[in-house]
N, C-alpha and C positions, 0 to 999 in steps of 0.2 A: 575778191582777189585783189591783187595789187597791179596796177597798170604802170609799166616803165615808160616815163616820158623824158625826152631830152630837148632842151632848148638850146640850139646851136648858136643863137645870137649871143647868149650870155655865157656859153660854155659851162653849164652845170647840169647835173642829173638830179632827179628827184622821184619819189614814188608817190603816186596819187592813191590814197587809200580807198578801196571799194569794199566789196562784201566778204569774199572768201580767201583769207590770207593763206590757209593751208594749201589750197589749190594752186595758188600762184608759186608757192615754194616747191611743190611737187613738180609742177611744169618746168620750172627754171632747172631744178635738179636733173630732170630728164635730159634737157637740152644741154646742160653742162657736161653730163656724162657722154652724151653722143658726140659733143664737139671735140672730146679728147681723141676720138678716132679719125678726125678729119683735119688735122694740123696741115697748114700749107706753108709755102716758103715766103709768104708776105708778112710784113710786120703786123702783129695783132695787138693785144691789149698793153703790153709792157714796152717800155723804153729803158732797158736795164743795162748798167755797166757792171762787168765782172771782173774781179781780180783774184788770182790764185797766188798766194803768198807762200813761198817754199823756203824762206830764209832759215827757219829753224832746222830744216833738213840739211842745209848746207853746212851747218856748224856741228853735225853729228855724223856718225858713220852708218847711218841707217840706209844702206843700199842707195846712196846718192852719188851720182857721177855727173860730170859736166855734160855729158850727152843726153842726160835725162831731162834737160830743160824742155826738149820737144814735148814730152808727155803732159807737162804742166801747161804749155801753150795750147796744145790739143784740148786738154780739159777745160781751159778757159773758153775756148770757141764752142765746145760741145755745151756748156752751161748757158752761154749767151743764146745759142741757137734754141736750146730747149725752152728757155724763158721767153724769148722775144718773138719766136716764130711760130710758136704753137697757139692754136686757137683755144682759149680758156673759157670763153663765154659764148653766148649766142649773139652778142652785141657787136655792132660795127662802130669802132671809135675813130675819129679823126686824129691826126698826128698830135694836135695840141691837147687832146683828151687823154692820151695814153699815160699810163702810170710811170712816173719817173722814179726810178729805184736804183739801188746798188747792192751787189752781193759780194762779200768778201770771204773767201775760204782760206783759213789760215792753217796750213799743214804742219803738224808737229811730230808725227810718226809715219813711218813707212815700213811695214812688216813684211811686205812681199812686193814683187814687181807691180801688182795691181791693187794692193790693200793699203789704205791710208786712214789716219785719224788726225783729228784736229778740232777747230771751231769754225762755225759759220756765223757770220754777222749780216743783218739785213737793215737797210735803210730805205725808207719811203718818204718822198716829199710831195706836197700838195700845193699847186698854185692857188693864190688868194685872188678872188674875183676883182677885175677892175683895177689891178695893181701889178707891179713887177716883183712883188714879194712872194716868196715860196716858204711855206711852213712845214716843219717836220711833222710826219704822221705816225711814223714807226721807226724806232731805232733800237735794235736789239742784238745782243751777242749771246750765244749759247755758252754753257759752262765749258771749262777746259777739257779737251779730249772727249767730249759728249758725241762728237760727230765721227762715226766709223763708216766707211764706205769703200766700195770697189769701183775702180774705173779701168776699163779696157779700151785702148785707143781704136781698136778695130770694131768695137760694137757701139752702135748708136744708143742714146738714152731712150728708153721706152717708158711709157706711163699709162696705167689703167687704174682708175680709183678703186676698183674692186678686185685687183690682182697685185701682188707684190713682185716687181722685177728686180729692183735693187734699192739700196738706201739712199743713194744720191738723187735719184729721180723722184722718189717718194718725198724726201725732205724738201727738195726744191718746189715740187707741186704743192705740198702742204703750206709753205710760206707764200707761194703765189696766191693761193685762196685766202689765207689770212689777210694779205695786202689788199686784195680785191674786196674783202669784207669790210676792212676799216675804211677803205677809199669810198665805197658806196654808202657806208653808214654815215660818212661825213657830208653826203649830199642829200640824203633822204631819210626819213624815219624808218628804222629797221632795214634800210636798203641793203645791208651787207648779209642779211640772214642767209640766203641760199649758198653764199660762198662760204660762210662758216660751217654750214651743213656739209659741204664738200670736204672741208678740213676735217670734220668729224669722220666722215667715211674713210678717208685716208688713214687716220689715226687708228680706227678700228681694224682696217685691213692689214696694216703693218703689224699692229699689236697681236693679231691672231696668226701671223705668218712667220714671225721672227722674234728672237730674244735680243735683238739689237738695243743697245742703251739709247735712252733719249725719247722714247715714245710713251712709256707707261707712267702713271701718276706716282708710282713708288720709286721711279728712277731718281728724281730729284725734284726740288721746288722750281726748277726752271725747265723741266721736261716739256716737250712739245705738246703733250697731252693738256697742259694747263691752259695755254692760250685758247685752244679749241673749247675747252670746258667752260672758261670764263665767259666766252661769247655765245655759247649754246644753252647755258643753264638758265632756266627761267627765273631763278632767284636773283640773277645779276642783269635782268632785262634793261634796267636803267642805264647800263654801260652803253647801250646803242645810242641812247639820247644824249650822252656825254659828247659823242663825236658830232652828232647833228647840230647841237646847240653851239658847240665850241667853233666849229669850222664854218658851216653853212649859215647859221643864224648869228654868229659872232664875227669871225674874222672877215667873211665875204661881205659883211654889212658895214665894215669899219669905215670905208670911203663914203658911204651914203648916210649913215646915222650913227655916230660914235657912241652916244649915251645908250641907245637901245641895244647896240652891238655889245657894249660892255655888260649890260643887264643880262643878255642872253649868255655871255661867257660865265657870269656868276651862276646862272641857272645850270649851266654845264657842270660847274663845280659842286653845285648842290646835289646833282644826280650822282656825281662822283662820291660825295659824302654818303649818299643813300646806299651805294654799293658797299662802301667801306663799313658802314654799320652792320650790313648783312655778313660780311666776313673781312676783318682786318688784314692788311698786307696782302691783298689779292694781286697776283702777278700783273694783270692788265692795268690795275689802278697805278701801280708803281711805274710801270712802263710809260703810261700817259704823262705822268708828272716828270718823269726823267726827260721826256721829249719836250715838254711844254712849259716847264717851270720859269725858265729865263724869259720866255716869251709872255708869260702871264705877268711877271714883275714889270716888264717894259710896258705892257698895255696899261697897267693900273697905277704906275708911278705918277702920271699926271692927273689921275682921276680924283674925284672929290673924296675927302676923308671917310665918309660913311661907306663908300664902295670899297676902299682900301681895307676898312675894318671887317667888312663881310668876307673878303678874300683871305685875310689873315686868319680869321677865325676858323674858316673851313680848312685851310692848309694845316693849321696847328693841330687839328683833330686828325686829319687823314694822314699827314706826312710831317710829323714835328721836326724831322731832320732838315726840312727845307725852310724852316723859320728864319734861320740865318740870312737867307737871301732877301729878307724884308728889313734888313738893318737900317736902311735909309728912310724907312717909313716911320711916321710918328704914331705908331699903334703899339698896343700891348695886349 
């Protein structure tokens, strides 16, 4: 199994590999499912800021009135409470260990008093050990009008991974587990696996319960299905190592040993290249580079030419569109 260890002196998590990985995942999944029934009023794993943007509704006649501002304020508070005060795992995190994220809901349609459509965007940030620097871990916006949901001010948001209550709570829960998966992948080898499995459970539950857009692979190339699939498909197992080598072995080591840290970041990019060879234009690969490309350029601009060449060669293969960002480097 895997034993979860936490070093509070250095504020990082990691997984110590033991014998039975499958048993660990099953135990964590059971604990995760049970934890959804015991949410408390205390702050839990997330420190999430929420914004509900209804400007597009103001410029239309879609049942918008000045007095309706109250429902958007209530929606904001309900989402914050759902994400921040729910117990998502069996772990007890200190305040400095909580996941720092933002959720932005952009409303573009209102078809009834309680039915809405629009987009949702998610941002997750990760502190870098022994520094004041914060690195992006996830920054994603769904396709236009892919997010349809109902919200009733008088009804609390409920969630059960094995039952479908509403699209708002299921979508929020899905992204919470995606964020937990990425976060713990960045601290330990395959550390996020049980959380990605929870995202898979949610995807399957919603897909079998409703025809709402955004969950099935056939809906679009940016459907929620794909992030879950990318991180649970054994063919892309190297994707988990991308996060571990880039963040824990790379960024977290920059203040201690920059040459070794840069080599580990190059190794992360090689794992990314490995995934790309399996399937070009994978959503999670594109998302990783969208978040980290500027940071990668900054890290390797003062690096030796041979390291720049390695980075350039990998990015040229994996994401040719980003080659322009190396214009100040003397590489071809």
